[in-house]
BAZATOR-767270 format. One line per field, with one value per residue (C-alpha): residue number from 0; residue in three letters; x, y, z. Coordinates in steps of 0.001 Angstrom, whole numbers. Example, Ala and Ser with C-alpha at 12.3 -4.5 7.8 and 13.67 -1.06 7.14 Angstrom:
BEGIN
n: 0	1
res: ala	ser
east: 12300	13670
north: -4500	-1060
up: 7800	7140
REM end
This chain:
BEGIN
n: 0	1	2	3	4	5	6	7	8	9	10	11	12	13	14	15	16	17	18	19	20	21	22	23	24	25	26	27	28	29	30	31	32	33	34	35	36	37	38	39	40	41	42	43	44	45	46	47	48	49	50	51	52	53	54	55	56	57	58	59	60	61	62	63	64	65	66	67	68	69	70	71	72	73	74	75	76	77	78	79	80	81	82	83	84	85	86	87	88	89	90	91	92	93	94	95	96	97	98	99	100	101	102	103	104	105	106	107	108	109	110	111	112	113	114	115	116	117	118	119	120	121	122	123	124	125	126	127	128	129	130	131	132	133	134	135	136	137	138	139	140	141	142	143	144	145	146	147	148	149	150	151	152	153	154	155	156	157	158	159	160	161	162	163	164	165	166	167	168	169	170	171	172	173	174	175	176	177	178	179	180	181	182	183	184	185	186	187	188	189	190	191	192	193	194	195	196	197	198	199	200	201	202	203	204	205	206	207	208	209	210	211	212	213	214	215	216	217	218	219	220	221	222	223	224	225	226	227	228	229	230	231	232	233	234	235	236	237	238	239	240	241	242	243	244	245	246	247	248	249	250	251	252	253	254	255	256	257	258	259	260	261	262	263	264	265	266	267	268	269	270	271	272	273	274	275	276	277	278	279	280	281	282	283	284	285	286	287	288	289	290	291	292	293	294	295	296	297	298	299	300	301	302	303	304	305	306	307	308	309	310	311	312	313	314	315	316	317	318	319	320	321	322	323	324	325	326	327	328	329	330	331	332	333	334	335	336	337	338	339	340	341	342	343	344	345	346	347	348	349	350	351	352	353	354	355	356	357	358	359	360	361	362	363	364	365	366	367	368	369	370	371	372	373	374	375	376	377	378	379	380	381	382	383	384	385	386	387	388	389	390	391	392	393	394	395	396	397	398	399	400	401	402	403	404	405	406	407	408	409	410	411	412	413	414	415	416	417	418	419	420	421	422	423	424	425	426	427	428	429	430	431	432	433	434	435	436	437	438	439	440	441	442	443	444	445	446	447	448	449	450	451	452	453	454	455	456	457	458	459	460	461	462	463	464	465	466	467	468	469	470	471	472	473	474	475	476	477	478	479	480	481	482	483	484	485	486	487	488	489	490	491	492	493	494	495	496	497	498	499	500	501	502	503	504	505	506	507	508	509	510	511	512	513	514	515	516	517	518	519	520	521	522	523	524	525	526	527	528	529	530	531	532	533	534	535	536	537	538	539	540	541	542	543	544	545	546	547	548	549	550	551	552	553	554	555	556	557	558	559	560	561	562	563	564	565	566	567	568	569	570	571	572	573	574	575	576	577	578	579	580	581	582	583	584	585	586	587	588	589	590	591	592	593	594	595	596	597	598	599	600	601	602	603	604	605	606	607	608	609	610	611	612	613	614	615	616	617	618	619	620	621	622	623	624	625	626	627	628	629	630	631	632	633	634	635
res: met	ser	ala	asp	asn	val	arg	arg	thr	asp	val	leu	ile	ile	gly	ala	gly	leu	ala	gly	leu	ser	thr	ala	leu	ser	leu	pro	lys	ser	leu	ser	ile	met	val	leu	ser	lys	ala	ala	leu	glu	val	cys	ser	ser	his	tyr	ala	gln	gly	gly	ile	ala	ala	ser	leu	asp	lys	asn	asp	ser	val	thr	asp	his	val	ala	asp	thr	leu	ile	ala	gly	ala	gly	leu	cys	asp	ala	asn	asn	thr	thr	glu	ile	leu	ser	glu	gly	gln	gln	ala	ile	gln	trp	leu	cys	glu	gln	gly	val	pro	phe	thr	gln	asn	thr	gln	gln	asp	thr	lys	gln	lys	thr	leu	thr	asp	leu	asn	ser	thr	asp	leu	asn	thr	ser	asp	leu	glu	ile	ser	asn	leu	his	leu	thr	lys	glu	gly	gly	his	gly	cys	arg	arg	val	ala	his	ala	asp	asp	ala	thr	gly	arg	his	val	met	glu	ala	leu	ile	ile	lys	ala	his	ala	ala	ser	asn	ile	thr	ile	leu	pro	tyr	his	glu	ala	leu	ser	leu	leu	lys	gly	asn	arg	asp	asn	his	cys	gln	gly	ala	arg	val	phe	asp	his	lys	ser	his	arg	gln	leu	thr	val	tyr	ser	arg	ala	val	val	leu	ala	ser	gly	gly	leu	gly	gln	leu	phe	gln	arg	ala	ser	ala	pro	asn	val	cys	val	gly	asp	gly	val	met	met	ala	trp	gln	ala	gly	cys	arg	leu	ala	asn	leu	glu	phe	ile	gln	phe	his	pro	thr	gly	leu	ala	leu	asp	asp	ser	ser	phe	leu	ile	ser	glu	ala	leu	arg	gly	glu	gly	gly	arg	leu	tyr	cys	pro	gln	thr	gly	arg	arg	phe	met	leu	asp	val	asp	glu	arg	ala	glu	leu	ala	pro	arg	asp	ile	val	ala	arg	ala	ile	ala	glu	gln	ile	asn	val	asn	gly	leu	gly	tyr	val	his	leu	asp	val	ser	his	leu	pro	ala	pro	phe	leu	gln	glu	his	phe	pro	gln	ile	tyr	gln	thr	leu	leu	thr	leu	gly	ile	asp	ile	thr	thr	asp	pro	ile	pro	val	ala	pro	thr	ala	his	tyr	ser	cys	gly	gly	val	val	thr	ser	val	asn	gly	met	thr	asp	ile	val	gly	leu	tyr	ala	ala	gly	glu	val	ala	tyr	thr	gly	leu	his	gly	ala	asn	arg	leu	ala	ser	asn	ser	leu	leu	glu	cys	val	val	val	gly	arg	asn	ile	ala	ala	asp	leu	pro	arg	tyr	leu	thr	glu	ile	glu	val	leu	asp	ala	glu	leu	his	thr	ser	ala	tyr	arg	his	asn	leu	asn	val	ser	ala	asn	asp	ile	trp	lys	thr	pro	ile	leu	lys	asn	thr	gln	thr	ile	thr	leu	pro	tyr	phe	thr	ser	ser	thr	ser	asn	leu	tyr	asp	tyr	his	glu	ala	ser	lys	his	cys	his	ser	asp	ala	asp	met	thr	glu	ile	ile	ile	lys	leu	lys	ala	leu	met	thr	ala	asn	met	gly	ile	thr	arg	ser	ala	lys	glu	leu	glu	glu	ala	leu	lys	gln	ile	gln	lys	trp	gln	lys	trp	leu	lys	lys	pro	glu	leu	ser	ser	leu	asn	ser	asn	asp	ser	asp	ser	asn	ile	asn	arg	lys	asn	ser	ala	val	ser	ile	asp	glu	leu	thr	his	leu	gln	leu	glu	arg	gln	leu	gln	leu	ala	thr	leu	ile	val	gln	ser	ala	tyr	gln	arg	ile	glu	ser	arg	gly	gly	his	tyr	arg	thr	asp	tyr	pro	asn	leu	ala	val	thr	pro	gln	thr	ser	val	ile	asn	pro	leu	leu	asp	thr	arg	glu	gly	ser	ile	asp	trp	leu	ile	gln	pro	ile	ile	val	his	ser	gly	ala	arg	ala	ile	lys	ala	thr	thr	ala	thr
east: -1230	1663	5323	5444	3104	5053	7961	10085	12204	13560	11874	8858	8423	4983	5672	8619	8430	10751	9726	10072	13414	14969	14124	15459	18794	19390	18772	21874	22953	22852	19081	17140	14640	11680	10086	6661	5496	1860	2749	5923	8536	7942	4283	4325	3605	7290	8306	5926	6869	8073	8952	11610	12532	12248	15174	16879	20112	20627	22957	20168	17577	17155	15250	13384	12076	11124	9266	7400	6363	5166	3149	1481	463	-695	-3345	-2935	-2954	765	2484	5076	7550	7344	7546	10737	12285	11609	12651	15801	16989	16496	20140	21232	18446	19565	23166	22175	20256	23393	25452	22976	23587	20597	21520	20181	20399	23554	24377	28015	27395	29052	27195	23831	23368	22456	24844	23320	22780	25635	28027	26861	27433	30795	33937	35590	32860	34229	32601	32646	29954	27620	28059	24742	26031	26164	22435	20125	17111	13740	10793	7279	3959	4025	7797	9359	12566	14179	14380	13480	16288	15385	16570	15251	11497	11392	12885	10899	11916	15669	15487	13627	15900	18916	17614	16216	19749	21146	18392	18934	22633	22023	22379	20060	17161	14569	12143	8893	6930	3288	2844	-92	-415	-3949	-3789	-1276	-568	-410	831	-1844	143	1664	-438	2777	2856	4507	3990	1308	-966	23	-1451	920	-552	1591	606	-2798	-1946	-2125	1100	1823	4962	6228	8747	10171	8988	6822	7193	4060	4981	2120	1324	-1839	-5572	-5733	-7479	-10625	-11033	-11852	-8932	-5760	-2079	-1390	-1028	-3913	-2351	-2948	-6360	-5511	-5399	-2434	-4516	-7265	-4968	-3453	-6963	-8299	-5234	-5558	-4125	-5685	-6251	-6055	-7242	-8534	-10653	-7630	-7168	-4836	-5671	-2756	-3832	-2381	-3075	-3061	-6722	-6568	-8928	-8356	-4676	-3153	-40	920	2220	4811	4496	8011	6653	4786	7816	9813	7165	4182	866	-2762	-5289	-9024	-9245	-12244	-11211	-7421	-7495	-4705	-7218	-4793	-3774	-7277	-7218	-3949	-1021	1239	-676	265	2579	-108	-378	-2015	-5398	-5802	-4811	-6796	-10024	-9383	-8961	-12087	-14170	-12943	-13959	-17420	-17849	-16361	-17672	-14580	-13178	-9836	-7906	-4750	-1199	1098	4907	5434	6884	9875	12886	12345	15860	15239	11979	13504	16512	14809	11530	12466	9956	7070	8132	8469	5344	3172	4822	3789	135	350	1174	4316	4783	7159	4336	998	-882	-1407	-4954	-4905	-7370	-7072	-6470	-6414	-2832	-1988	-3551	-2425	-3946	-3294	-2046	-1040	2757	5602	8678	10488	7677	6127	2391	-102	853	4135	6428	4545	6278	4887	6309	5393	1798	192	1384	248	3157	1569	4002	1440	-1352	-4415	-2532	925	3656	4927	7795	7773	6407	9496	11586	9354	9737	13476	13636	11096	12377	15903	14582	12797	16047	17852	15247	14267	17530	17044	13488	14497	17173	14947	11941	14303	15425	11821	10822	13638	12486	8907	9891	10455	7318	8957	8796	5353	3567	5767	4669	2717	5192	8140	6342	5578	9198	10217	7610	6479	3089	2537	819	-1758	-2948	-6086	-8097	-11664	-12935	-14860	-18093	-18717	-21585	-20797	-19713	-17545	-14535	-14841	-12779	-9463	-9110	-9355	-10753	-13904	-14031	-13671	-16828	-18577	-17825	-20185	-22987	-21581	-21876	-19304	-16020	-17575	-20329	-17838	-15562	-18423	-19052	-15412	-15735	-18866	-17322	-14552	-17030	-19083	-15987	-14809	-18231	-19209	-15893	-13833	-12242	-15339	-17975	-21246	-23378	-25904	-23222	-21579	-24852	-25702	-22279	-22897	-26306	-24962	-21992	-24427	-26510	-23322	-22474	-25916	-25591	-22465	-23903	-24660	-26276	-24090	-21133	-22609	-20561	-17391	-15751	-12215	-9105	-7453	-3913	-4304	-7243	-5716	-6472	-8044	-8708	-6154	-5479	-4549	-4962	-7665	-9360	-9196	-12982	-12243	-9488	-11704	-14449	-12029	-10720	-14164	-15351	-12211	-12517	-16106	-15287	-12372	-14620	-17108	-14382	-13179	-16671	-17599	-14447	-15357	-18941	-18059	-15455	-17801	-15316	-13179	-9399	-6673	-7631	-10941	-13530	-17099	-19366	-21845	-19098	-16597	-14836	-12158	-13133	-11676	-9540	-7766	-8331	-6953	-9724	-9115	-10759	-10120	-9073	-11191	-10715	-13925	-13527	-16227	-16130	-19108	-20251	-19734	-20946	-20026	-19249	-22354	-22144	-25221	-24974	-23861	-25821	-23063	-23890	-23743	-23018	-25791	-28650	-31223	-30947	-29572	-31486	-30017	-29880	-32522
north: -15917	-18299	-17265	-19469	-17170	-14043	-12539	-9495	-7449	-3913	-3194	-4922	-4380	-5453	-6302	-7815	-5890	-3136	-614	-3125	-4653	-1196	-206	-3387	-3362	325	150	-251	-3853	-3391	-3457	-6822	-6633	-8892	-8727	-10278	-11601	-12519	-15270	-16432	-13633	-13343	-12710	-8927	-6140	-5100	-8517	-8088	-4531	-4474	-1005	292	3041	6729	9094	12022	10319	11557	14580	16369	15714	17300	16959	20042	18436	15209	17175	19162	15916	14429	17554	17600	13852	14473	16916	19521	17194	16433	17856	19978	19984	16299	15496	17534	15899	12384	12910	14685	11465	9508	9237	8118	5511	3989	4023	2200	-529	-1000	-1455	-4183	-6080	-5177	-6003	-2932	-2992	-1138	819	-496	-4274	-5503	-8778	-7219	-9918	-9103	-10233	-12729	-12235	-14732	-12586	-9404	-10935	-12525	-11330	-10055	-7565	-4396	-1323	372	-2074	-327	3191	4785	6766	3535	2626	2223	4490	4050	6438	5942	7811	11346	11647	14312	12269	8919	8625	5024	2680	-952	-4541	-5910	-5872	-7544	-4827	-5691	-9349	-8536	-5961	-8210	-11233	-9010	-7573	-10914	-12344	-9434	-9760	-13450	-12873	-10183	-11760	-9114	-9628	-12383	-12866	-14714	-15756	-16707	-14407	-11958	-8852	-8539	-5378	-2887	-2718	488	967	1582	4414	6419	5245	4525	1715	-1185	-4169	-6148	-9178	-11726	-14801	-17693	-19367	-22413	-23291	-21547	-19695	-16019	-14508	-11209	-9398	-6632	-4095	-666	622	-604	24	-559	-1580	-3882	-2846	-1760	-2732	-3875	-7094	-5251	-5219	-7986	-7307	-6345	-6512	-6925	-10452	-11813	-10644	-6976	-6297	-3047	-4559	-2316	753	-519	-1461	2006	3663	1555	2329	6117	7184	9477	8243	10365	10242	6673	7441	7755	4182	4022	1632	547	1099	-2205	-5369	-8497	-9024	-12849	-14902	-13770	-12921	-10394	-10103	-6453	-5301	-2777	922	761	-944	2288	4211	2541	3190	852	2003	1501	578	-199	-3920	-3322	-175	-257	3394	4668	6392	8032	10544	12057	11973	13726	15268	12899	10012	6660	8383	10534	10072	6673	8029	9589	6508	4130	6128	6319	2479	1979	4152	2163	-1131	217	954	-2168	-4578	-6899	-6313	-5166	-2994	-3833	-2746	-3200	-3219	-5298	-2342	-2339	-4634	-8200	-8428	-5255	-6576	-9927	-8339	-5463	-7263	-10873	-11647	-10206	-11852	-15285	-15079	-14092	-16554	-19381	-18011	-17982	-14415	-13389	-9674	-9318	-10061	-10112	-7373	-7790	-7621	-5179	-3600	-1441	-3200	-1969	-1261	1169	3152	6759	7371	5600	6313	9922	9928	12316	11924	10380	7811	9241	8622	10066	7368	7759	4788	3766	4503	3749	3404	2152	1813	1688	5184	8637	11043	13384	12270	10708	13260	12405	10102	8411	9172	5928	4276	6765	4153	1929	5094	6120	2730	3050	6748	6687	3324	4655	7907	5727	3864	7198	8515	5453	5159	8778	7983	4921	6889	9815	7731	5662	8873	10106	6740	7046	10517	9451	7161	10256	12197	15527	14805	13180	16414	16949	13796	15345	18067	15546	13155	15909	16948	13420	12721	15155	14119	14885	18101	18325	21493	22286	19309	18038	15857	12885	12623	9184	7889	7379	3947	2080	-130	-3792	-6469	-7732	-10491	-13829	-15354	-13235	-14567	-18082	-17532	-15815	-18553	-20848	-18763	-17488	-18652	-20915	-19984	-20737	-18180	-15536	-16348	-15798	-12407	-11455	-12396	-10387	-7496	-7401	-7398	-4564	-2415	-2938	-2063	819	2194	1611	3983	6082	6594	8441	9154	6547	3832	4707	4721	1325	-5	1431	-201	-3598	-3364	-2532	-5651	-7808	-6127	-6742	-10376	-10663	-8955	-11284	-10350	-12972	-10576	-7619	-8181	-9539	-6387	-5823	-4052	-4132	-5386	-7431	-9385	-11165	-14929	-15968	-19504	-22213	-23112	-20185	-22175	-20616	-21758	-20416	-19657	-17171	-15417	-15265	-13737	-10971	-10279	-10063	-7636	-5492	-5568	-4434	-1589	-441	-630	1675	4187	4268	4599	7266	9236	8986	9898	13051	14239	16059	16675	14785	14868	12424	8872	9837	10532	11359	11127	13343	15871	15800	19096	20043	21851	25391	24438	21017	19420	16376	14223	13037	10326	11063	8026	5416	6056	5065	1553	1574	-1569	-3895	-2300	-3455	-2116	-3959	-615	-522	2450	4358	6804	10112	12973	15291	18725	18589	14862	14513	16547	14435	14188	10763	8711	6446	2782	729
up: 27856	28523	28152	25090	23272	24177	22136	22708	20401	20090	16808	15297	11543	10170	6553	4671	1432	244	2895	5709	4690	3738	7387	8922	6919	7688	11432	13787	14155	17887	17801	17696	14792	14107	10652	10068	6703	6345	3800	2085	1630	-2126	-1612	-1565	-3976	-4016	-5502	-8423	-9352	-12886	-14227	-11825	-9382	-10412	-9530	-11238	-12226	-15757	-16284	-18117	-15381	-11974	-8789	-9712	-12860	-11095	-8452	-11167	-12986	-9626	-8800	-12244	-11867	-8313	-9605	-6843	-3854	-3325	-378	-2071	789	1503	-2204	-2565	542	-669	-4248	-3252	-1745	-4980	-5969	-2490	-2440	-5774	-4658	-1419	-3503	-5626	-2427	-1340	-4590	-6701	-10318	-12137	-15900	-16953	-20078	-20228	-20419	-23533	-23786	-22836	-20188	-16665	-13794	-11495	-7761	-7186	-9231	-7397	-4039	-4805	-3030	-6156	-6943	-8456	-6913	-10312	-11361	-8918	-10198	-10679	-13694	-15632	-15143	-18002	-17599	-19199	-19503	-18106	-18200	-16748	-16667	-18875	-19574	-18995	-15175	-14277	-13090	-13603	-13491	-16737	-16526	-13170	-10831	-7855	-7881	-8341	-5507	-3123	-3708	-2987	152	1500	1086	3154	5796	6289	6707	9462	12887	14507	12093	12528	9769	10612	7432	7803	10816	10517	12694	14016	16149	17661	21352	23302	26823	29463	30985	28139	25102	23197	20570	22207	19923	18229	18597	15882	14358	13587	10498	10927	14520	14336	17600	18640	19935	21689	20446	22753	21268	21960	18504	15690	11861	9854	6332	5605	2029	309	-191	-3869	-3072	-2130	-5947	-8507	-10858	-8864	-9402	-5682	-4132	-2006	1279	420	2023	3847	7340	8215	7474	9698	12565	12611	12436	15213	17349	16906	13507	11026	7445	4358	706	756	-2334	-4566	-5838	-8816	-11591	-13745	-17371	-18760	-16748	-18907	-19877	-20201	-18063	-14356	-14752	-12326	-14513	-15357	-18665	-17606	-18371	-19584	-22846	-23524	-22465	-25326	-27871	-27200	-28639	-27652	-30261	-30474	-31475	-33694	-35583	-35307	-34206	-31837	-29515	-27007	-29723	-29348	-25553	-24487	-26209	-24202	-25767	-24230	-21782	-20109	-16379	-15344	-14407	-17802	-19740	-17520	-17999	-21719	-21925	-19732	-22057	-25127	-23413	-22526	-26198	-27777	-25185	-25560	-22088	-23399	-25864	-27630	-26653	-29689	-29636	-32692	-34621	-32222	-32997	-31689	-30246	-28228	-26817	-25882	-24259	-22275	-21466	-20937	-18252	-20131	-23402	-21857	-19720	-22667	-24991	-22712	-23014	-26779	-27312	-29179	-28373	-31281	-33660	-31722	-29917	-26133	-24715	-21832	-19263	-16234	-12959	-9372	-8572	-5831	-2913	-2980	428	3744	7308	7754	7958	7963	5621	8699	8968	12110	12544	15087	17713	19586	18702	15577	12243	8839	5306	1866	376	3808	4488	3233	3085	466	-2256	-4594	-4219	-6306	-8719	-8254	-10722	-12192	-10253	-7441	-4987	-4740	-4210	-1342	237	319	1260	4105	5280	5631	7264	9838	10465	11039	13427	15364	17526	18562	19632	21616	23444	24251	25327	27609	29270	29591	31145	33670	34593	34961	37798	39900	40907	40090	36348	36039	35251	32177	30468	27644	26956	26906	24675	22238	22149	21351	18711	16063	14554	10972	9978	7136	5451	3466	4706	4501	7303	6188	8212	9682	11863	15583	16365	18667	17950	17188	18723	17253	19854	18310	21566	20921	17335	18771	20885	17976	15543	17630	16290	12922	9416	7850	6332	2847	3390	4488	1582	-808	722	187	-3493	-3908	-2139	-4725	-7496	-5841	-5267	-8883	-10304	-8005	-6743	-9853	-12314	-12473	-9747	-9122	-6122	-7164	-7460	-4266	-2431	-3797	-2587	889	1145	54	2455	5320	4494	4868	8031	9457	8309	10400	13451	16230	19653	21391	20800	22661	25778	24172	22908	24278	22959	26384	25904	29132	27797	24885	24859	28120	27388	28300	24635	22427	19205	16902	13657	10183	10492	13358	11355	8300	10528	11679	8122	6617	9310	8696	4946	5106	7359	5276	2146	3815	4652	1073	-360	2097	1180	-2539	-1821	53	-2471	-4871	-7727	-10152	-9557	-10413	-9744	-8329	-11179	-10476	-13610	-11817	-10766	-13701	-12834	-10387	-7158	-6861	-3837	-3585	-219	1352	2853	6348	8435	12150	14297	15850	19569	21282	22858	25655	27545	27163	23911	20371	17061	13892	12232	10125	7837	6724	3926	5210	3661	2533	1113	-2711	-2829	-5297	-6626	-4833	-1082	-50	2400	5137	4072	5703
REM end
């Protein structure tokens, strides 16, 4: 690869959402930082978050109460220690965001109007305006009190706009939009993470970025489903990159469905949980019955998994595709003031929320599982940190408590920024020592002292068939594209995959549905399999792009993306198939009860990359004891 296609930086951050930018802005300014964004900066889940950020700020609230609510929502699968550590930093995280210029809604504003970003970044800013004691707090499902700090009903947008301004102003931070990470690079000698292969969407060229440390903040996988709140860049590629590089994955079967997505055409717009927190009610459109009163004593403010299942059951009965969320009993000025974005958006669609009910239905919203990560962001690979939805810290358990995700982004991101300089210093010392033969035999011990991999307790290993790693080298896809189907064919499969995951891996699942999903995914994987690729597999960092011109086509990228999405889908479905209970966001109609002992499901890392061999990761059904009454057969 030519020098023009090589970049170097101290820290590479993959993802420009809240987790990525919180890390970047908290790192020492002496470090050079490169932040990759797969699309435009506003195309990330953080930008679209409405409700707010949960933290125990009220005088009558406490971290202990916040932890208790989180553990209840998590249905026995939260890591209690990690949960306590993260939530204990809530107040400091909110204060830090205030200091960055985030215009949180305040209790003390006399004119009830929000300050603009220009006001908050002006030189005459009064620090008293940023006091967290003045913040207006709202209540959301699963919370025992008002605990959610917000900026109107567009918290994510306000937060991201403020942080992007700060990031652009930082001389040590370079943000590269339309740059997509393809795979992680590891050193041949020490196996430490040392950068990533990257696709530049503007020039259609593959780059190699070398760094001293990498932060994975690439977001979730919501776009594997038909109805999703996440933007189209969220396809779980960060999870797959980490797994292929040597990281464990945990609890992939726990996909949270937000109860109230706007059920109008193919809209991905969310109707904030805060509407229900302020008194919104759910009704059957046909009978007018407020059905949540019969489901849970917390009614509309039960945890999301309970409300989403109740709505899905109503939809199955009424056949309309939606239920009604009604807030018309609340004062119109209150709704217009506190929910301006929802009010205006729906008004343009012909729905006046001050008088009309809102058609809503569950939508795929958040992955509670991900790359196994400590509260300081450390993964199983030395030099690779992770934060945000891509990571699994144990905070969310089987079902995320509303508005805990943005808090986790900030807390873990800032924890990474606090730890990363230590790592760079100590690894530099270790590298210097390794140049002398006297220290070479201490490599493993020294590396373990520098990097503490996360520890999981009470785990269940997900059984997978033996297979070898696929390539993430776009040169191989360039060669394969000579023999492959068109971009239109592959795009059609992606659309069908979303429909399959929604139907068979949705709010409720069963062995029959999961087996059907695996069989169909296997057919698509076989459709992609080409004998011409058998000798092209390579994950060697020295065999990037070997042809003279490193330009690649969209067909090649689509090829890689589809292969990776099909593989991730099988990992998710296998995890659901082998969890023979119902817990939190995972509900099996054939196993509706809780198992006696809660266990975290773990997928061990993909490490076999034998040269000259490629398997397109075709996944047969794994016969798991008790998965269903009738023994499953391998798909043919």
